[in-house]
N, C-alpha and C positions, 0 to 999 in steps of 0.2 A: 315499672322500675327497670332501668337499664342494667344489664349485667356487665359491670365495668371490669374488664380484664386489663390490668395495667401493662402486662407484657405485650398485648395486642396494640394498645395505645402507643407504646414506645416504637413498635414496628412501623407505624404510619405517621409518627410525628415529624413532619418535614415542613419547610416553608411553603406557603401557598396563599393565593388571594382570598380576601374576605367576601368578594363578589357583592359589594354594595352597588356595583354596576358591571356590565359587560358590554364592550371591552372595559378593562379596568383603567383607572386614571393615568397610569404611566404611558398609555397609548395615545393620550390626547396630544395634539400637535398645534404649533403656532400657525400653521398654514390655514387652520380654521379661524376665521375672523368674525368681527362683529357683523359684517355684511352677511355672512352665512347664517348667523343667528337671527338677524332681522328677517331674512328670507323665510326661514323655518317658522318664525313667529307668525308672519303674514299668512303662510300656507295653512297653518294649524288653527288659525282663528277665523277663517272664512266659514260663515254659517255654522259656527261651533259655539254652543251654549253650555257645554259640559263644565262642571266645577274644576277648580284648580287648587294646587297645593303651593304654598309659598314659604320660603325659608329666609330668615334674616341672620346673617353672621355678625355677631357683636364680639369682636376679638379681644377686648381689653380685660386684663386681670390686675388685681392689686399686688399679688405675690406670685412667685414662680413655684409651681409644683414640679418636682424633678422628674416625675414619671410621665408628664403630660406629652401626648402625641398629637395634640390639636394645633391648629393654626391660631396662635394667640400672641398678644403684645402686652408686656408688663408696663403699666404706667399709672401714675397718680395725678397726671396733668389733666385737670377737668376740662380745660379749653380744647385739648386734643380730642377728648371724647365728644364734646359738643360739635367740633368741626366735622368729625366723622358722621355724626347723626345728620348734620346738614347735607352732607354729600349722599347719604343713603336716601334722603328725601328727594334729591335731584334724580337719583336712579329710578325711584318709584315714579316720578312724574314723567320721565322719558318712556318708561315701560307702559304706563297707564294708557297712553294714546295708541299703543300697538295692540292692545287686547280688546277682543269683542266685549263690549260693556255688559252683555248678558251673562258673562262668565263670573261666577261668584267663588269666593274662597271657602273651601270646605275643610281645609287643613292648614294651620299656621304653626310654624315652629320658630322660636328664637333659640339660637345656639351660640357657642363661643369657643374659646374665651369664657367670659362670665357675663351674661346679659344683665344680671343684677349688680354689676359694677356701675351700671347706670343708676342715677338717683331715682327715687320715686317720682319726682317731677319729670325727669327725662323719660322714664318708662311711660308715663301717662301721655306725654307729648308725642313720642314716636308712635305709640299704639293708636292714639287719636288721629294722627296723620294718616296711618294706614286705613283706619276705619272710614275716614273722610273720602279716601280715594278708591276704595273697593267695597263691594257688598259682600256679606258673609251668608252662607247657607244657614238655615235654622239648625241648631245643634252642631255647628262646626267644631272640630277638634282643635283647640288652641293651646299649645303647650310651650313651656319655657323651662330652660335649664337654670338652676340657681346654685349659689354657693352660700352656705349658712354663715360663713365667716364675714362679718361686716354687714350681714343682712339684718334689717329691722322688720317689724311687723308692717310698717308703712310701705315697704317694698312689695310685700305680698298683697296688701290692700290695693296698691296701684295696679298690680297685675289682675287681681280679681275684678276690680272696677273697669278694667280695660277689656274684659271679656275672656281672659285666660281661664281655662278650666282644668288643665293638667300641669303637674309640676314634676320635674326630674331633678334629682339632687345627688351629687357625688358624696360618697362616704369613704370608699376604698377599704378602710380598715379602722376599727376602733382602738387597736393596740397603740399605746403611747409611743413605744419605741419605734414602731413602723412609721407612725406619723412624723416623728422628728426626722427620721432618716430620709423621708421624701419631701420634707419641708411643707407639709400640710397638717398643721396642728389644728384639729377640729374635735374638741372634747365631745364625748357622747352626750353630755347634758345639753350642749348647744344644738346638736342634731335633734334630740328629743323635743326641745323647746320649739324649733322651727316646724317640726311635724305637727305639734299641737296647734300652732297658728294656722297651718294649712288646713287642718281638719276643722278648726273653729270657723274658718272662712268658707268652708264647704266647697273646696275644689273637688272635682269628680274623681281624680286619680293621682296617685303618688307612685313614682318610680325611684328606686334607690340603685345607684351604681356602686358595685364593689370591684376589687381588683386583687387577683392572686398572682404570686410570683414577685411580690415586693420584698425589699430587704428586711431581714429578721423575721419574716413570717414562718410559722411552723403550722403543722396540721392542728395542733392543740390551740394555738393562739387564734387562728382563723376560725376555728369552730366556736370559740367564744364570741367572736364578732357575729357569726351567723346566728347564734342563739339570740343575741340582742336584736338583730335585724328581724328575725322571725317574731320576736315579741312586739316590735314596732308594727309589724304586719302591713307592709306596703302592698299596693295592688300588683306592682311589677318589680322584678329584681333583674338587673343585668350584672353578670359576673364576668369581667373581662380578664384576659390573660395579659400580664405586663410583658411587653416586648421591649427588651433592652437594645435600643438601636442608636447608640451615641454617634455613629457616623452619619445618621440622618438628622437626629435631634441632639445638638451639642450639649444642651443642659442635662441630658441623661448621663453624661460623663461625671456629673456631680454625685451620682450614686456609686457607692463602693461595690464593685462587682463581687468582692469576696463575701458581702453580706446577702447577696441574692440567693434564695434557696436553690438547691440542685434540681435538675430535671425530675429526679425521682420524687423529691419532696413536693414539687409543684403538682405532679400527677396524683400523689396521695391527697393533696389539698383539693384538687379538682374532683376526684372520686368522692371524697367525703362531702363536698359541697353539693353535688348533684343528689346524692343519696339523702342528705339532710333536708334540702329544699323540697324534693319530691315527697319525702316522708312527711313534711309539714303541710302537704296539700297543694303545693304549687305545680303547675303543668310545665314540663320542659318543652319550650317552644322550638328551640333549635339553637345550635352553637352556644350562645351565652345568655339566652333570655329565658326568664321564668315568669309566669303570671298565674294569678288565682283563677280557678275554673270558670268563674262568672265574668272575668275580665274580657273586654272586647277582643283583645289579642288572642286569648285562648279560644274564644268562640270562632274567630276568623280562621284560626289554625284548624279547628275541628271541621269547619265547613269548607276547607280548602280555598279560602278567600284571602289568605295572607299574601302580603306583597313585601318586596324588599327594595329599598332605595338608599340614598346616601345617609339617611338618618337611621338606618337599620331596618328592622321589621316594622311593618305598618299595616293598618287595616283598610287604607284607602288605595285600592289597587288601580293602576292604570292612569292615575291623574298626571297631567302635565305639571311638572314642578319647576317653578320660577324662583330663582335664588338671588339674594341681594347682599352686597357687601363684599369685602376682599375675600379671595380664595373660594367663594361659594360656587357651587356647581348646579346649573340648571339641567333638567332632563326632560326633553320632549320625545315624541314617538321615534323620531329618526336621528336625533342629535344629542350630544352633551356639549355644554358651553361653560367654561370656567373663567371666573373673573381674575383680574390681576391680583397678585399675592401681596403687594405692598401698597401703602396708602398713596405714595407719590404718583405712581402710574394710574392707580384707580381714580384719583382726583383729576389728573390731567385728562383722562379719557372723558370724564363727565363734563369737564370744563369745555371740551370740544363738542359737546352734545352727542357723544357716542356711548352706546352701551359698553361697559368696561370689560370686554371679553379679551382675555389673553391667549386662550387656546381652546380647543374643543375637538370634537370627533363627529363625523357623519357615518352612520351605520350602513353596512352593506347588507345584502340579503342573507349572507352567511352569518353575519353578526346577529341579525334579528332571530334567526333560527336558534343559534347557540345561546343567546340571551334568554330566550323562552325556555329552553331545556334546562339551563343552569338555574334559573330562578324557580322553576317548578320543583326541581330537586331541593333547592335551599328552603323553600317554603312548605312544600307538600310531602317531602320525602318519598315521592314516587313519580313515575312517568307513565302516561298512557300512550303506548307506542302507536296504536292505530290512529288516535286523534292527532298526534303530531304529524304522522304521514299524510293525513288528509289536509291538515291546516297548511302544511308547507310543500305538499306535493313532492315528497321524497321517499326513498327506500331507506328506512332508519338504519337497518343493519349494514347496509352498504355505506351510507354516509358517515356513520359513527363507528366504523370497523375498528379503528385504533382504540377508541375509548372502551368499546365492548370487550376487546381483548384484554385490556388492563383491568376491567372489572372482574375477570375470572378469579384473580387473586382475592379480591374482596368477597366474592361469592364463596370461595373455598374457606374463608375465615368466618363465614356466617354473618357478614355485614350487609350484603345485598342479596336479593333474589331476582333472577332474571328469567322471564318466560318470553314466549313469542310476542305477547301483547303488553307486557308490563315489566317495569323495573321498580322494585320497592327497596327502600333503604330501611333496614331492620336492626333492632337491638343496638349494639354499640356503634353501628354505622351512622346513626343519627348524630352522635358526637363527632364523628369523623367526616361530616358532610362536606367540608371544604375539600378534603382529599378525594372524595368521590366526584364532586362537581368538576374539579379541574381536568378530569379525563374527557370532558366535553368542550374544553377550551381550545379553540383552533390555534391560538398563538402559542400555547404550550406544546400542542401536537406538532407544530411546524418549527419549533425551536426559535420562535420570534419574540419570546417574552424574556427580556433581559433584566426585568425589575427585581429588586431585592424585597422579598416579602417576609413578614414575621412567621414563626412556626405556627402551625395550625392549633396547637394545644399548649 
């Protein structure tokens, strides 16, 4: 159990990256083109039969959730959705010819938006098209995000029959007043019904997403939500901090700021949430993720095999991740490549027979080193200094002098321990891992990071 000192949390609560990548997405540039992506795909597929991870971004939603920070499009125009599916298929066909045919999919994820905004027929059609053009490894991890509003059992049957074995569902909060304030009315009975269908269809795993910091939330009201979630007993729970960023996401301005809980109340909610979930037997994985002890995420965490990418924490470390659809980001060993963010440019690129890359980034040797260090901290809560020095042929203390100086304050507060051979993140430091990791960020060290990030807690 973490010893949660609220005053210490307040001391370190500042904006910082979530480090689903390093360098982070604000550093991607339009000077990186589809030709750069093509070159890297070619280089990484020569004599390479290792499995791959694939992501499909399905951006459409039926209604607008005011808290949403995702890249989504609100529409009820079914022909628009079908047109997008047709273009995703074009992207798949372009990509298929570039990949070593020996490479199989071991991880598939559909995210959004709302993938289940697709009809059951559209789900079966797109999933069947993917299966026709790629092989899957035995036991591949195939997950899909769903929204219970408007969902039918037929949607879930289409997913199950298409090979999906993991489901992730947003709940946010069961409180009626909170749901109305964020325009996501999702009765508890609806969530419970969908959970029963998921279990009846024998999906392997269920994840529920919660969010603290929403309007009208109190410690007592969110505790009631947690009690209900614990009773539902999902395999994984993600508890995200609502970041109110109306200058980045205009629709967040529809939330009345006066109704948002104060920083002190948010921290009380966070403290209670961690204590309650850990007390209920969930393992605190890091930042905002919890999993049952026998879940693959917990096992990977204990075995130091956890990985982090644009979907968050993952058990499939080191896989090349190829992503399809608008805004999606692919990650290969040496590059990141992000697709166009709107349909028009995405469609135009595909009509020209080009991969729809809008921008990206080619990693330097320094980026590789810092990415390794930051991801090890984020996933393992420790660094083996000797192994890093051997792997990258550096003197760690000299190379990271700035970061190590900054860590002295964290060490004084009992958040890290630093020896000649190891850095360990301990106690409350695990909750403040973003604050610790950013001390190894070269762009922050050199004042080259001008991006606006959400607060770490």
